[in-house]
N, C-alpha and C positions, 0 to 999 in steps of 0.2 A: 424393620423386617428379620426375621428369625430363620433359620432354616428349618425349623419346625412349622411356623406359619406357612411358609414357602411350598412345603410339602404338602399339608393341610389342602390349600389352594390349589395347587397344582394336581392333586387327587381328587378334586370335587368333579362330578359329572358334567361333561360338557367341556370341560377344559382341553385346549388342544394336546394331544399324546403324543403326535408324531413328530414333533420338533423343538431342540433344544431352547430355541430363540424365546418362546413362549415362557418358558421355565425361567429363562436368563432376565427376561423382562421383569420378573417379579423383585430381581434383585437390584435397587436403586443404588445409586453411587451418590447422589444429593436429592437432598428435600428442599421443596420452596413452598413457603405461604404463598397462597393464590392473591391473599390482600394482607398489606400489615394490622398487627393486632390493635384493635382499637374498641374503646369501650361502645360505639356505635357501628360495630361491623356488621351486625345482623340488620340493621335498619338500612346499611350502605349498601349491602350487598343485596337485599329487596329493591333497592332504586335502579340499580345496575340491572339486576335483572329482568325488570320490567319495562324499561328502555331497550335492553336487548332483546327482547321477546317483540316488542314494536318494529324494529328494524328488521329481525328474522320474518316477520308475517307480512311485512310491506304498509304495516299502518303508519311507520315514520321514515323518514328517508335517513340516511345516515349522519347527515348533520345534523335534522332535528333530534334525531335520538340520542346524539354527544352533548346535544344543547340541554336535551331534557335532562340527562345524566348528570350534568355538570348543576344545573339549576336545582335539582332534588338534592344532592349532595351537599352542595352548598348550604343550603336549607338545614338540612338535618346537623351538618357541622356546627351551623350558628345557634342550636338551639341550646 
């Protein structure tokens, strides 16, 4: 994030103008990847999202959703 980009984002219509906290939030101290880089990251993310959606909509219990994630990710990695 550069100052130029932060200024562009904060100038966008709808961006909060009345507090410095919103502008400060654009400047991060650390960046972290959501998941490790892997050749099958896209497939793994799809499996995780499907199980997450099932949990959040009540189609699966937490335990069943986690089991589904484990099974699907294990299958992807075994390919």
